[in-house]
C-alpha positions in Angstrom: -16.3 -11.8 -19.5 -15.3 -9.0 -22.0 -12.4 -6.2 -20.8 -15.5 -4.0 -21.1 -17.8 -5.7 -18.7 -14.7 -6.0 -16.6 -13.8 -2.2 -16.5 -17.4 -1.5 -15.8 -17.8 -3.7 -12.9 -14.4 -2.4 -11.5 -15.8 1.2 -11.6 -19.1 0.2 -10.2 -17.2 -1.6 -7.3 -15.1 1.6 -6.9 -17.9 3.9 -6.6 -20.2 1.6 -4.1 -17.1 1.3 -1.5 -16.4 5.0 -2.1 -20.0 5.8 -1.2 -19.9 3.3 1.7 -16.7 5.2 3.0 -18.1 8.4 2.8 -21.2 7.1 5.1 -18.6 5.7 7.8 -16.8 8.9 8.1 -19.7 10.9 8.2 -18.8 12.1 11.8 -15.1 11.4 11.4 -13.2 14.8 11.4 -10.3 14.8 9.2 -8.8 15.0 5.7 -9.3 13.0 2.6 -6.3 11.5 0.6 -6.7 10.5 -2.9 -3.8 8.4 -3.7 -3.5 7.9 -7.6 -5.1 11.2 -9.1 -5.1 9.7 -12.5 -7.8 11.2 -14.7 -9.5 13.0 -11.6 -12.5 10.9 -11.8 -12.5 9.5 -8.0 -11.1 12.8 -6.7 -14.0 14.7 -8.4 -16.6 12.2 -7.1 -15.2 12.5 -3.7 -15.1 16.4 -4.0 -18.8 16.3 -4.8 -19.4 14.0 -1.8 -17.2 15.6 0.7 -17.6 19.4 -0.1 -16.4 20.5 3.5 -13.3 18.2 3.6 -9.7 19.0 2.7 -8.6 16.7 -0.3 -5.2 15.8 -1.0 -4.2 14.1 -4.5 -1.3 12.3 -5.2 0.4 11.1 -8.6 3.7 10.4 -10.0 2.8 13.0 -12.6 -0.3 15.0 -13.0 -2.4 13.9 -16.2 -6.0 15.0 -14.9 -8.7 16.7 -16.4 -8.1 20.4 -15.5 -11.2 20.5 -13.6 -10.0 17.8 -11.7 -6.9 19.0 -10.4 -6.7 20.2 -6.8 -5.3 23.5 -5.7 -1.7 23.7 -5.2 -1.5 23.1 -1.7 -3.6 19.9 -1.7 -1.7 18.3 -5.0 1.4 16.1 -4.1 3.3 15.0 -7.2 6.2 12.3 -6.8 6.3 9.2 -5.3 4.0 8.2 -2.8 7.0 6.3 -0.8 8.4 9.6 -0.4 5.3 12.2 -0.5 3.4 9.9 2.2 5.9 10.5 5.1 6.3 14.1 4.1 2.4 14.7 4.5 2.3 12.7 7.8 4.9 15.1 9.0 2.4 18.2 7.9 -0.8 16.5 9.2 0.0 14.1 11.4 -2.2 10.9 11.8 -5.5 12.9 11.0 -6.8 11.2 7.5 -10.4 10.0 7.8 -10.2 8.4 4.6 -7.7 7.2 2.0 -8.6 5.8 -1.5 -5.6 4.1 -2.9 -6.1 3.5 -6.3 -2.8 1.8 -7.2 -3.3 -0.7 -9.8 -1.1 -1.4 -13.0 -0.7 -3.5 -15.7 1.9 -5.5 -13.9 0.3 -7.2 -11.0 3.7 -8.4 -9.2 4.7 -4.6 -9.2 1.2 -3.6 -8.1 1.4 -6.0 -5.3 4.8 -5.2 -4.1 3.9 -1.2 -4.2 0.7 -2.1 -2.0 3.0 -4.0 0.4 5.2 -1.0 0.5 2.7 1.4 0.9 0.4 -0.4 3.5 2.0 0.8 6.6 2.8 4.2 5.2 -1.0 4.7 4.4 -2.0 3.1 7.7 0.2 5.7 9.6 -2.0 8.7 8.2 -5.2 7.5 9.2 -7.0 8.6 12.6 -8.5 5.6 14.5 -11.7 4.7 12.7 -10.3 6.1 9.5 -11.4 4.3 6.5 -9.3 2.9 3.4 -11.0 2.0 0.1 -8.4 0.2 -2.0 -8.1 -1.6 -5.4 -5.5 -3.9 -3.9 -5.2 -5.8 -0.6 -3.4 -4.1 2.0 -1.9 -6.2 4.6 -0.9 -4.9 7.7 -1.7 -5.1 11.6 -3.6 -1.7 11.8 -5.9 -2.1 8.9 -8.9 -4.2 9.8 -11.0 -5.5 6.8 -14.4 -4.2 6.4 -17.5 -5.9 4.4 -17.8 -4.7 0.9 -21.5 -3.2 0.0 -23.7 -5.5 -1.5 -22.9 -6.4 -5.2 -19.4 -6.0 -4.8 -17.4 -8.8 -5.6 -14.9 -9.9 -2.8 -11.4 -9.4 -4.2 -12.4 -6.7 -6.7 -12.2 -3.9 -4.1 -11.4 -3.7 -0.6 -12.4 -1.6 2.8 -10.5 -1.3 5.6 -10.7 0.6 9.0 -7.8 1.8 11.3 -7.6 0.3 14.5 -6.4 2.4 17.4 -2.6 3.2 17.4 
């Protein structure tokens, strides 16, 4: 498979999982967290589908399209291992949805980061909250969910937060 075809399949899987997550949280109150603002495409997608929700976007540095940068109170810049606990002190365990786009070109470093961030992500979710992730997140509180039709296992991941 060409890199272009792989990229297209990843984006299709990402969109399918995000849209499924939006359905799953329809009646669940709470903000949305976008970990890895990047160029802002998924932030914009979530903003379009969840107009009434507060959406906090995290990134090490802002490089998004200007139309896809959240307002100052909702843009959190810095290392996630430091900024996630700071947000928890601010909002508690109230997030309904977390989208974690953590992947980089370094597979080993990405896996280490996902393992480190998994408990911090889980701590921000309300019971029943949903995580959409490009990496497996291994923590007892996150229960794997079935992927939408057409999404190959291992390409993207969906989780539901168990009771505390």
